[in-house]
C-alpha positions as CSV (number, residue, x, y, z in Angstrom):
1,X,18.4,-95.5,14.8
2,X,18.7,-98.2,17.7
3,X,21.8,-99.5,15.9
4,X,23.4,-96.1,16.3
5,X,22.5,-95.8,20.0
6,X,23.9,-99.3,20.8
7,X,27.3,-98.0,19.4
8,X,26.6,-94.8,21.3
9,X,26.3,-96.4,24.1
10,X,28.9,-99.1,24.1
11,X,31.6,-96.2,23.3
12,X,30.1,-94.6,25.9
13,X,30.7,-97.1,28.6
14,X,34.6,-97.4,27.2
15,X,35.2,-94.0,28.0
16,X,36.6,-93.9,31.8
17,X,34.7,-91.3,34.4
18,X,37.2,-88.8,33.9
19,X,36.4,-88.3,30.1
20,X,32.6,-88.9,30.6
21,X,32.4,-85.8,33.4
22,X,34.8,-83.6,30.5
23,X,32.1,-84.6,28.0
24,X,28.9,-83.8,30.4
25,X,30.5,-80.1,31.3
26,X,31.2,-79.7,27.5
27,X,27.6,-80.3,26.8
28,X,26.3,-77.8,29.5
29,X,28.5,-75.1,28.2
30,X,27.2,-76.0,25.0
31,X,23.7,-75.8,26.0
32,X,24.6,-72.3,28.1
33,X,25.7,-71.2,25.6
34,X,22.7,-71.9,22.5
35,X,20.5,-70.6,25.6
36,X,22.3,-67.1,25.5
37,X,22.6,-66.8,22.4
38,X,18.9,-67.5,21.8
39,X,18.0,-65.0,24.8
40,X,19.9,-62.4,23.1
41,X,18.6,-63.1,19.2
42,X,15.2,-62.1,21.1
43,X,16.5,-59.4,22.7
44,X,17.3,-58.0,20.1
45,X,14.4,-58.6,18.1
46,X,12.9,-57.0,20.6
47,X,14.5,-54.4,20.3
48,X,14.6,-54.0,17.1
49,X,10.5,-54.3,17.2
50,X,10.2,-51.4,19.9
51,X,12.7,-49.0,17.4
52,X,10.3,-49.5,14.9
53,X,7.8,-48.8,17.5
54,X,10.0,-45.8,18.4
55,X,10.3,-44.3,15.2
56,X,6.5,-44.3,14.2
57,X,5.5,-42.5,17.3
58,X,8.5,-40.4,16.6
59,X,7.0,-39.8,12.8
60,X,3.9,-39.1,14.1
61,X,5.3,-36.4,16.6
62,X,7.0,-34.7,14.0
63,X,3.9,-35.0,11.6
64,X,2.1,-33.2,14.7
65,X,4.2,-30.6,15.2
66,X,4.8,-29.9,11.3
67,X,1.0,-29.5,11.1
68,X,1.1,-27.5,14.5
69,X,3.7,-25.5,13.0
70,X,1.9,-24.7,9.3
71,X,-1.7,-23.9,11.3
72,X,0.5,-21.5,13.4
73,X,2.0,-19.6,10.3
74,X,-1.5,-19.6,8.7
75,X,-3.2,-18.0,11.6
76,X,0.2,-15.4,11.6
77,X,-0.6,-14.8,8.0
78,X,-4.2,-14.0,8.6
79,X,-3.2,-12.2,11.2
80,X,-0.5,-10.3,8.9
81,X,-3.1,-10.1,6.0
82,X,-5.8,-8.8,8.3
83,X,-3.3,-5.7,9.8
84,X,-2.0,-4.5,6.2
85,X,-5.8,-4.6,5.4
86,X,-6.1,-2.5,8.0
87,X,-3.3,-0.4,7.9
88,X,-4.1,0.1,4.1
89,X,-7.9,1.4,4.9
90,X,-6.1,3.8,7.6
91,X,-3.5,5.3,4.9
92,X,-6.9,5.3,2.5
93,X,-8.7,7.5,4.9
94,X,-5.9,9.5,6.2
95,X,-4.9,10.4,2.3
96,X,-8.6,11.6,1.4
97,X,-8.6,13.1,4.7
98,X,-5.3,15.1,3.5
99,X,-6.6,15.5,0.2
100,X,-9.8,17.0,1.4
101,X,-7.8,19.3,3.4
102,X,-5.4,20.5,0.4
103,X,-9.2,21.0,-1.4
104,X,-9.9,23.2,1.3
105,X,-6.4,25.5,1.7
106,X,-6.2,25.9,-2.1
107,X,-10.0,27.0,-1.6
108,X,-9.1,29.2,1.2
109,X,-5.7,30.5,-0.9
110,X,-7.7,31.2,-4.1
111,X,-10.3,33.0,-2.1
112,X,-7.6,35.0,0.1
113,X,-5.5,35.9,-3.3
114,X,-9.6,37.0,-4.7
115,X,-10.3,39.4,-1.7
116,X,-6.4,40.7,-1.5
117,X,-6.7,42.0,-5.2
118,X,-10.4,43.3,-5.3
119,X,-8.8,45.1,-1.7
120,X,-5.6,46.3,-3.8
121,X,-8.1,47.4,-7.1
122,X,-10.6,49.2,-4.8
123,X,-7.8,51.3,-3.0
124,X,-6.1,52.1,-6.3
125,X,-7.6,55.3,-7.8
126,X,-5.1,54.4,-10.8
127,X,-7.2,50.9,-11.5
128,X,-10.4,53.5,-11.8
129,X,-9.0,55.9,-14.3
130,X,-11.8,57.9,-15.5
131,X,-15.3,57.1,-14.9
132,X,-16.2,57.0,-18.9
133,X,-13.6,54.2,-19.2
134,X,-14.6,51.8,-16.2
135,X,-18.1,53.6,-15.7
136,X,-19.7,52.2,-12.6
137,X,-19.0,48.7,-11.9
138,X,-18.0,47.5,-8.9
139,X,-15.4,44.8,-8.1
140,X,-16.5,41.9,-6.7
141,X,-14.8,39.1,-5.5
142,X,-14.8,35.0,-7.0
143,X,-12.9,32.1,-7.2
144,X,-9.4,33.4,-7.8
145,X,-9.4,32.9,-11.8
146,X,-6.0,33.5,-14.2
147,X,-4.9,33.4,-17.4
148,X,-3.5,30.3,-19.1
149,X,-3.0,32.1,-22.8
150,X,-2.6,35.4,-23.9
151,X,-2.6,36.2,-27.7
152,X,-0.7,39.5,-28.0
153,X,-1.3,40.0,-31.7
154,X,-5.0,39.5,-31.6
155,X,-5.1,41.1,-27.8
156,X,-7.0,38.1,-26.6
157,X,-6.4,35.9,-23.3
158,X,-7.9,32.7,-22.6
159,X,-9.2,32.5,-18.8
160,X,-9.2,28.8,-16.7
161,X,-12.6,29.6,-16.1
162,X,-15.9,28.4,-18.3
163,X,-19.8,27.7,-18.1
164,X,-19.3,26.0,-14.8
165,X,-18.0,28.2,-13.3
166,X,-20.5,30.8,-14.2
167,X,-18.8,32.8,-16.7
168,X,-21.0,34.5,-19.6
169,X,-20.1,37.0,-22.5
170,X,-19.7,40.3,-21.3
171,X,-18.5,40.1,-18.2
172,X,-15.7,42.6,-16.9
173,X,-12.6,41.4,-15.3
174,X,-9.7,43.7,-13.3
175,X,-6.1,41.5,-14.6
176,X,-4.0,41.5,-11.9
177,X,-0.3,41.7,-11.3
178,X,1.2,42.1,-7.9
179,X,-2.1,43.4,-6.5
180,X,-1.8,46.3,-9.5
181,X,-4.5,46.8,-11.8
182,X,-2.3,46.3,-15.8
183,X,-5.6,45.7,-17.9
184,X,-9.4,44.9,-18.5
185,X,-10.9,42.5,-20.4
186,X,-14.2,41.2,-21.3
187,X,-15.4,38.0,-21.9
188,X,-16.5,37.1,-25.4
189,X,-16.5,33.1,-26.0
190,X,-17.3,31.2,-23.0
191,X,-16.9,27.4,-23.0
192,X,-17.5,24.4,-20.4
193,X,-14.1,25.1,-18.6
194,X,-12.4,27.8,-20.3
195,X,-13.5,31.1,-21.4
196,X,-12.4,33.7,-24.2
197,X,-11.7,37.1,-23.3
198,X,-10.8,40.5,-25.3
199,X,-8.1,43.3,-23.8
200,X,-10.6,46.0,-23.7
201,X,-8.2,48.6,-21.9
202,X,-4.1,48.8,-20.7
203,X,-2.6,50.2,-17.8
204,X,0.5,50.8,-16.6
205,X,2.4,47.1,-15.6
206,X,3.3,45.6,-18.8
207,X,1.0,43.3,-21.2
208,X,-1.2,40.8,-19.3
209,X,0.8,37.5,-19.6
210,X,0.2,33.7,-18.3
211,X,-0.6,33.6,-14.8
212,X,-2.0,36.7,-13.7
213,X,-5.1,36.3,-11.9
214,X,-8.6,38.3,-12.7
215,X,-11.2,40.4,-10.7
216,X,-14.6,40.4,-11.6
217,X,-16.2,43.8,-12.0
218,X,-20.6,43.8,-11.3
219,X,-22.5,45.6,-13.7
220,X,-24.9,47.9,-11.7
221,X,-28.6,45.9,-11.8
222,X,-26.9,42.7,-13.0
């Protein structure tokens, strides 16, 4: 090492002032460039570090926003579910009310039909025929009843009412069609929801058929 330094001094001494000046300028420029490169590299490292931190922060912000969006969607889903349940309950309540109204109107219609048949029967002398045939029975309005089956060969009819509706064997009914009495039937067999009756008397207007309505005849003292 000392030999190398001594040789360097001899070489430096051989150089002229002009050459020495250029060498010093070159060394200064080299040092400046090296310093600039080092500072640039340091800045880039800092920028990379800052960019990584910024990316991490951005990711955290995105994750937080995603969580907020999920919470909002879940809350909106709960609100929609509650609203749907409320509308379903309202529809069920409206449906129940509508069904009750239909039942009420059906009962009112049946009662009105029975009363109309009864009024027409009382006003029609032809419906009563002779006193020996109909006796002193009194027509009484009941719920609307209809024939659901007719056996013309056997002279039997089936009524859409039974024990649950208060029917019992021996009851008399007038068969009505277009507000005219066309026949009289007597109940012979009573089931829970259906009854069988025998055709006892016929009037003008044709043979009883499915869909004809009935009016009950109350016997005196019963």
